[in-house]
N, C-alpha and C positions, 0 to 999 in steps of 0.2 A: 474519366473511368475509376471508380475506385476502386480501391484494390482491397484488401479483408484487413481490416482492423485489428490488428496483434500487437499494437503498445499495451501495456497497463495502462498509460493513460485513457484510452481510450473509454469510451461507454461500455460496461462490463454485462452480463447476465452471473450474475454469483459473482467468483472470484477468477472468472475467465473471460477474457476480451472479446468483446461481441463481433461476428463477422456479419461484416453488412454484401457481400457478394455467396452466392450458392457455392455449394460445392459438389466438387466435379469429379466421379470415379474413386480409385484409391479402397473400394471394399475389400479385397485383398489384406491389402497394408493394414488396412482396420482391425482385419479381424486377426492379423497374426502379430501385430501389437500389444491387444489385446491377449490374446494368448499367453506371450511370452510374458507380459506382467503377472500375469496370473501365476507362473512358473520363478520368477526371479524379483530381486526386488530392485534391481535397476538394469534398465533398458534404454539405451542409448541409440536413436534415431538420425542415423549418418547417412551423406549425401550433401551434391555439391549446394553451392546457395541458390536458389530460385527453383528447387526441386518442388519445394512444398510440404518440408518438413514442419512449418509451425499449423500450416491448415490442416496436416494430419493431428497432430498432436494436440489439438483444439478439439478435433473429433470425437479423438478416443477419450478425454477428458470428460467430453460431454455424455458418453455414453457410459462411463464411468463411475461419474458424481454421485450416485447413490450406494455405490458399489461400499464405497469408504466412510464410516461412518461419522468423520469428522470432515469430509468433503476434499475438496479439490483446491489446491494454493498455485499459482501460476507466477514464474520468477522470470521474468525478461530481461536479458543480460546486455540486449544490444547495444544500450544507452550507456552502461557502464563501465567507463573508461580507468579509471584506478583500481588494480586489481585488491587492494589493500579494504576497499570498501564493500565486497563483493558479501560480506557474513551482515554489513549495516543493510545492502539491499535484500537480504534477505529477509531479516528481522522485521526490517519495515511493507514487505510484501505479508506477512506473516501477522502482522499489526502489532507484533510486539514493541510497547515503548519504556524498556529496561529502565529505570532511573538509578538502579544498581549500578558496583563497580565492576560488576563478573562483566569476562569479554562479550563480544555480540554470538559468538559459538556457543559459549558459555549459556547463552539465553535461549538460541535458539536448541539447543541439544536439549534441555529442559523442558519446553516448549514442547517438542515435539516425541520424546522419548515415550509418554504414556498415550500418544494419539494415534489411530488410525487413518489415515489419508493417505492421499496422492500428492508429491509435491514435483512440480515439473521447471524444468530448468532451460530456457528457451535462448539459443545460438550463445555457446560455451566456447563455441573455437578460438575469440579473442583474449578468455581467462582458460583456458586451458587446462593451464598447471593448478592453479589456484580453483579451481572447480574441481575438478578429481582429486585433491586433497582435503574439499568442505567433504563433496559425496560421499568420499569414502568415509569419514567420520560420523555421519548420518547413518549413512548404510549399516555399520558396525556399531552405533551406541541406541537405535530408531528401531527396533523390529519391526515395530508394526507398519510403518511407513515405507511406501513403494518411490520411488523414483524414478519418472522419466525424462531424459534429456534430449536436445537437438543438437549436434553438431556438424562442423565439414569432416572430423576424423574422431575415432571414439577415445574415452576418456582415459582407456586403460586400468582399470580400477581394477581391484581384485571381486569378483563374481558378478561384471558389467557382463550383457547380452545386447551383441548391437545386429542392430537392421540397417539393413541399407535400401535408403529410398530411390526406386529409379524414376526415372522421368515417367511422364504420361506414353500409354502404348500409344504406338503411331504406327500405319499400313505399309506394307511394303510396296513398290511401283506396281506388283503388278496388278493391286488391289484397285480396283476403277468402279467398283460397281457402286451406288449411292446406297443399297440397303447395308453394304459391307462397311464401307467406311463411317456410315451413321451409328456404327458400332464402337469406332474405339474415341478413349477415352481425351485422347488431345483432343480429335476432332469436337467433341461435346464440349469441353471448355472453349475450346476458338468462337463456337456457334454461340455460346452464351455471351461471354465476354463482346462478341461482337454484334448483339443486340439491345446492349447499354448503350451502345455508342450510334447502332442504325436498329432501334425497334423492330423493323420487318425484316429482320435479316435473317435466311433460312438457307439451308445447305440444299442444294438442284443440282440436279446433271449436270446442270451448264458451269457451276462453281464448284464442285467437289471435288475435281482434280487439282486445282488449283489449291482451296484449303490444306488438300492430302500434302500439297508437295510443298507448301508453308512449315506445317506441323513436323515433317520430315527433316527441315534443314532447321529447324527450331529445336530439332531434337529432343521434340515435348515435353520441354521444359517449361512450367507452368508461369513463371516469370515472362519467360522472353515470348509466353504466346499471349499474356496482356498486355505488355508494351507493345507487342505488334499491332492487336488491334486497335489501341488507343489512335492507330493514324491512318482508321477509315476514315475519320472526321476529315480530311483534307486528302487521301489517295486512294485508288481504285485499289482492289485484290490484282489485277495483273501490273499493276505500279509497287506495289508493296513487294510482290514476288520477282519483280526485275533487280529492282534494288539490293532487298537480299541476298538475290542470288549473287549479284555480283559483288555486293562487301563482302561475301562468305570465301570466296574465291582470293581474299585478300587477307595474308596472315594478321594476325591482333597483332601490335606491338608488345615487347615484351612480355606475351606469353605462351610460345613454341613451344616451350617444356611442358604448359599446363596441359592437367588431361583432358582430352576432346570436349568433353561436354564443359569443364571450365572454359575453355575458348569458344564455345557454341555462344554460350550467356554472354563473355566477353565481346565477344563480335558484336552480339545482339545489343548491347549497352550502348559501345562504340558507335553501330550507326545510329541509335536511337539520339545520340550525344551530336551525333554529326548533325542531324535533323532539327535539332535543338537551333535558332537564330546565336550570333556571339551574346547578345546578352540573355538570354535563356541558362545559355552555358556557366555566365556568370554567376548567376543568381543559386543556379544550380551548385555553383562549387561555395557559395559563398555559404549556402545556409546548411552546408555538409559540416559547418563549426557545431551545431546546435545536436544537443545532447538530448534525445526525445524529442519530444514538441516545441512546438514554437507558435507566436501570434503574428501578425501581421504586422502591428507598430514595429514588434522587434527583428523580423526582416529587412523591416524599410531602414532602419538605422544602419545593421550590421553590412547591407546589400548596396546601398545607394553608394555612387559616386558620381563623378562629373557629367559622366555619358547614360549614369541612370539614375535620374534621381528621384528621392522615394515617393513620389508620388506619379512613378511609372511602374513600382515595385507592381501596384495589386493586379496588374493586367498583367506580368510577367507570371506571377505564381499562379493565378487562373491559368494561364497557358499550361504551365508545369503542372497543373492539377489535369489537365484534359488530356496531357501526355501520358499520365499516369507515374511522374517522377515525384511527385507528392502524393501524400494523402490527406484529406479533409476529415478533421475530427468535430465532432461540438461538442462543447463543456458546458452545462449552465447558461445556455443561450449567446455563448460566445462561441468562437471557429478557431482548430490549430490547424498546423499541418506538421508531416512527419513524413519521413524517408522510408523505404525499405533499407535493413543494411549493407545490402548488395549497392543500392544505389548511394545511399550516403558514403561509404569506400570511394568507391568513382570517383565521385564529386571532393572529397578532400584529396585523392591521386591530383586530379585535374588544380584544385588550387595551389597543393605544395610544387606541381612542376609550375606552375604561372607567377611562382615564386612571393605570392601574398597570403599564404597562410599565419605566421606570427603577425602578420598584420592585421589580418580578420579574426583570429582569435582576440586579440586586444580590443578590435572594437566589442565584440561578444564579453567581454569582460567588464567594461566599460559600460554596456548596455544594462547587463545586471546589479553594478554596484549603484547605478542611477534608479536601478529599480530597487534597488533595498534602500536606498533615501527614501524613497516615496514612499515605502511600507514605513518606514520608521517615523517617518513626519506624517501621516494619515492613521498608524494605527488606531489611536483615540478620536476614535469619531464613530459614524453610523455606517462607514462600509465595512465595520471589521470582518462579517462572516467573508463576507467575498474576497478580504483581501488574506484571510485564512487559506480559502480553497484555493486563490492563484499563486500563493506561496507554496501550497503543497505540489502544483502543477508545471510550478516550475525550480524544481527538487533537484531533479536532474542538470539542469542547466546551470544554478547555482552551484552544484559541486564544482561544474565544469568550470567555471571561472573563477572560485578558490584554490582550482589547479594551475590555472593558467598565474597567478597571483605566485605562487610557490615556483613556477617553472619559468618563467621570463624574468630577465635581471631585472632588478630594482619594484617587483611586485607586490613584496609583502607588508610595503607600507599602506598600499591598496589593500592587501587580504585584511590587512589588521582591520581598516574602513568597513569592507563588505562587510567581514562575520560582526563585526560588533550589530551593523543597521540588522542584522537577520538573529540576533541572537534572541528576539521575541520569537520567530517561527519557530525554532529548534525548540523553544520552554512549551508551546502550546502542541506544538506535536509530538510534546515527550522524548524528544532525539539529544539526551542529556551524554549519550556516548559520543555520536558524531560529533558534536558542538565540543565534546572536549578534544578528540581527536585531530580539530581542524584549526584550535586554538590552540594545541601542546606545537602541533608544527608551526606555525606561523609566530607565537612566542621565543621559539628558539631561534628563528630566521630574522626574525627582528629584535635585538636586545636591546635597541634605542630610547634612549628615554621620552618619550612620546606620552601626548595625551590616550593615542589609541591602543599605545602597550597599559598604560594605565586601566582602561575600561578593559580591555582584553584580561588581564589580569581576576578583575573583580568579575567577572563573569564566570570566566573558568574555577573561580571559589564556588561561586553559587550553585553552579554544575556538580562539583564534586560534595558539597554538601550534601546536595539529594541524592548521592551517589551512596552517600554514607561514612565517605571520609572526612572526617571532620578533622582530621591532623593536616593534610593537604589542600584542605580550605582555608585553616586559619594561618599556613604558608602563606599560600595566593594573598589572604586576603591584607596581609603584614605589607608584602610587597607592593600591592596597590595602593593600599593608605600612604605609604615612604613617599610612593611616586605623586602620588597628587599632590601630599604637602609637599615637595622638591620645586613642583608645578605650578602651586599657587592655583590646583584645581578643585573650587569648591564643591562643584556638584557632583564630581567621582566622591571624595570626602562625604556627601551625603549619603550617596550609595554602598559605600564601605560601611557607612555606620547603620545603614539599615540591615545589611545581610548580616555583618554583628550582630544585631538585634535577632533575626533571624534562627542563626545559629544558639543565641541564648535561648528562645524558645524552644526548641527541637530538644535541648537537654533538659527544659524544663526549669529552667532562671528565668521567672516571669520578672522579677523585679528590673533584673539586668536589660533584658528584652525591651520593655518599658522605658528606659531612662534612653537607651541605643535609638529606638523607633520615634520616641517622640523628637530627640535631638534632630531624628535625619526629616523627619516630617518638617519641624521648623527652615529649615534649610532648602528644602523643596519649593517651601511657600513664597520664601524670598527670593530665590531662585528662577519662579516662573515652570518649573519643571513639574506638567500635569500629570505624569505620567510615573513619576516619585513618589508626586503628591496622593495619587491614589492606590497604589503599593503600601505605603505606609498608614494611610489611612484604614484600609483593610487589616493590615497586620495588627494595627495601634488598637484600634476598637476590637477586635479579638483578642487580642491577648489579652484588656484589660478586662471584658464581658467574661473571660473563664477565669482570673483572678479573681474574681468576688464584686467589682465594680461594674456591676450589668448596666448601669444606666448610664454611665459615661460612658462604657463602651459602645451601648446600642448606640448612644448620640453620636456620635464617630464614625459608626457605621452607616446611620442614616446620612450623616454628610456627605461618604461616598458613593451611597447608590443615588444619591439626590444629583450630583455631579454627572457621577457618569448616565443617568438617565438624563438628564439635558442636551449630553453628546452623543447621545445613541448608542453608548460606548458598552459590552458585555463583558469583558474578560475580566474585569476589575469587577463591574457590577455583579457578576455571577459569585466570585469570592467572599464577597461582602453579605450578600444574600444569604452561602452558606454557612458564614459566621455569624448570622442573625439567628440560624438555626440553631446552630453549637448554642449559643448561650442561653436564647430561650429556651430547649430542650432541656438543660440541666434545673434551669430555673423551673419546669413544670410547665411553660406555659407552650401547650404540646400545638395546639393550633396554628399556632402564629410559626412555631417551628417548623409543622410538616409542611407549610404553606412556601415559606420560604424557601426548604429546602428542595422541594418540587419546581419553582421558578429559578434555583441555581443548576439544578439538574437541566430543566429547560436550555437553557443559556450554555450550557456546558457540551450538549449535544450538538447543538447548533454549531460551535466552534471546534469537535471534533474533537476535545479536549478529554483523552482517557482519565487522568488524573484527577479531574474536577470531578468525571463520571463518579469514581471512586470513592472520593471523598463525598459526592453527593448521597448516593446510594448509600454509604456508612453512617450517615447522621440520619438519613428516614429509616434505618433499621431500629436505631436508638428509638425514635419518634415511637414509630409501631410496638416496639418490646414495651416504654414506658404506659402505652396505651391501651395494653391486652392483647393486643393482637398478634398474639407470639407466634402464630405459624407464619401469617405474613412477614415480622420481624427475622424469623431463622430461613425462610426463601431469600429476604433482600441481605442479609449476612453472607449467603453463599452467595448471591449474584457478586457482590459486594467483593468478596475473597478473591472472586475470579477476574475480574479487574484489578486490582490490587497486586495479584501476581500475575497481570499482563504487564503491568508499569514496572514491575519488579519495586514495589515497594510493598509495605505493611502501616496497618495504624502502631503498631506496636513501635516502631521506628522513633515516635516521636512520645516526647516523656510525656506531654498536657495531653494526648488524646488515649495514651497506652491504659491508663486508669479507668478512663471511664468505659472505653472499648470491652475491655476484661469483663467489666460489672454488667454489663446490657449482656453479656455472652453466656454468662454464668445465670442471668433470672432469667434468659427466656431458656436454656437448658432447664433449668430444673421447673419451671413450670411447664413444658411440657413433657418434660423425660426424656432421656437418652435416644432413644432409640426414633420419636418422634424429631426431633430436634435434626437429628444426624439426615430421616429421610426426608422435610425439607431444607437442609440444607443443602446435599446434595440437590436437590430438584431445583435449589438457586443458581448452583454452578454450573448446571447443564442447559439454561436457558441460553440463547443465543443473547448478544450485543443486544441488537434491537427488542426481542422479548423482554430482558430484563429491564430496558429503559421503558418501556410501556407497562411493564410489571410494577415498576416505582411510582412512577406516575399515576396508576390506576385507572389508563385508559384502555387498557385490553388484559384479560387475564388471560393467559396459557392455560390449556388442558391442564389441570392437577390429575399425578397418579394418585388409583385409592391406595391406602396403606396395606401393605403386604403382612398380612398375618402369618405370625411366629411361628403358630405351630407347622407350618406347609411349608416342606422342605424344599421350596423354589429358590431360585435368586433373585436379583431386583431386574435383573433384564426379561428372566422368566414370566417374572411376575408381570414385567409390563407387557409382554406379547399375547401372556391369558388375556389380558385387558381388550387388546387390539382382536382379538379370536373373537370374542366377546363382540365387538363392534358389528363381528362379520365379516371380516377383513381378511382376503386371500393372505397367501405366504408371499405374493406376488406385491400385493398392495401395502403389507406389513415392510416388506424391506423397501419400497418407498415410503413410507413414514417416518421408519426408522435410520434411513439410507444405510442400510445393509442388504448382501444380498439376498433374492430369494431362499438361493438353497441353504444359507446360514437359518434364515427364519424357519425353514421347514424343520429344520435340525430342533432348532430351539422348540418347536411344536410337540417334536416326536421325545424329544425330552420332560417337555413335561406330563406327554403321557404315562410314558414309563414311570416316574419317580410319582406319579397318583393313582397310578392300576388303574387309567380309563384308556376309553379303545376310539372314543370319537371327540370331535372338537365341541358337538353340542354339550358332552358332558364338563369339558372344560368351561363353557360358559355359564352353564347352568352351577358351577363349584365359586363363579366368580361371582355371581349375582348375589348368590346366601352369604358370602363372605362381604359382600360391600355391605348387605341389610345387616350384619352383625357388629359393623364396624361401629367407635364412636365416631357423631357428626362432629365436623371441623366448623366450630363457631364462628371462624373467620368470617370474613367476607374479601 
């Protein structure tokens, strides 16, 4: 029986995990939480594990989603083990891929400060100190952000309001009437979950007393009820009642001092564990080493042994899903599994007690080291898109594997090996900060002069340079170069040369960049390094093209595109197309530039490469500006600016890019007039990611606001609401369209009436229509 899908890896609705089972009861708790959030900027829901805090917070978030202009962001912390990565996790959930050298918390705060959103932190208890400090900073620095947290204990942050979530209501023993018992939420949940196991199950005069007694013994804890109903596949209600009654008379080992409800849940999990076969118990314990979700091949490798060969694992996993120990999720046609945190912690306790924890962690590390090897070997090929998606799903497990490398004796060499092979994953994800976090730690712990160290130094240098730390990058490159020369490592020498060429390109020294890139390309070809060859072809072709050698540059870029096309490769193919667009727009071949820029954007979107999306939107803004489509160019400049900010970069950082960017911005502004340019630019920044990409590709055109007359004393927001009033929308509908509260919309309407001396919504509409007719037509399409 599937439980609620609360992992951020699960399919989601907007930014909230998809709930796959019905929500029962909790009406008053939902109302109380919403009321507290309206008055306080930090609300923490507390209560024992399994009481339903996550389900409740998802209900509240779904109900309030439209109240916040910038929506809701959900940060699941159960899978995070390293407190140092808390800020990275939050930045990841905010889709921030900041390439600058700022700390992650600085990036998060800058992003959140102007935004009106609800930020949810789920399962804070194991990171309580770090969460408290982090959330305290957000509360103090971001006045429009409201924070909702779940934890087994309060965060103890200034301004925090806590709400203890009780178990579901259970009947007194004197309540025996079917009509009375049916109103208790614990029984309603029992019946609902029982129906997923036995579709015809219902509460009757014959079974209601038994169900009521079970709910009382389970203290109304939702997780306990869900685990219990799973056993209806193999036991009758009476058998379950007998076993639970017998089991709960026994003290739970190690938990006598725990609160009563914790003992109840612990006893229920103990009982579920005892009802599993020895094989199921072993796989439950071994699956607890995974962070987040995992797939079948992973658990077959990590969990198999002589007693349970890999080919039998599927049957065990099926049984654990049936018993609600594991939750089944689907992702892009594939199936993954995960545990609720309470059950994962229990499984890990069993694994430690059995003395196999470190061994199984090592097997987990080995599996992901092998996955990283496959990723590197198969990256250049037709499966790039699926590999990018898979590595994103495995990010939590990759972190766990790297942590194992750093904490187990002798593991740093494998850690460097693993980190080097997932560097392309970090690049596509824009995770420069996190890449440097792991590389810095591994390089410090593994000073031995090895080839893996030379590669790690060079990777670290690349990330540093993209963050603008050119001096640090140069120093790391020197170290990598010296070590590669000492070891006779020609392949690494070529990559160092390529990176030096990139550094020269960033600084604007095109002649030096061409020299380094040409040398690197020769070595890559000689050594058969296809990834290096495609990289060098793209960068050399681009540099030649923008330095004045158009034909030679385009010829090299065509070679890169041809080679990538033959292999179904997307990443370097996209950058080569973008480079063609850059070269051609500078030489006035706008039709070719537009086509190549759009195709590059399509590829970058498929890989979810936000940095590539920023570059592509920027170049399409150039194309439209030179084509005289100034309004479209201004909108694209605005959309690009938002993505540049998201990835922590700007075209101003690249000398070869800076001058053309500034010229095209100025040309567009002069052609439109400052006010019109700013309006279109702001419109571009306000588009969602999907809307912005569709607009750039000209596949869909988002609703475009009518220009606000300068002689009307209305703000931009008030003019936007005036337009919606003209469409005939009610305050509630306006609130839904703009994701603001209906009362906020009503206040804006009243302000419009007062400022303009009007008395009705019809007068607002008449004024808006008149202004629309007298405003100049937009010549762009």
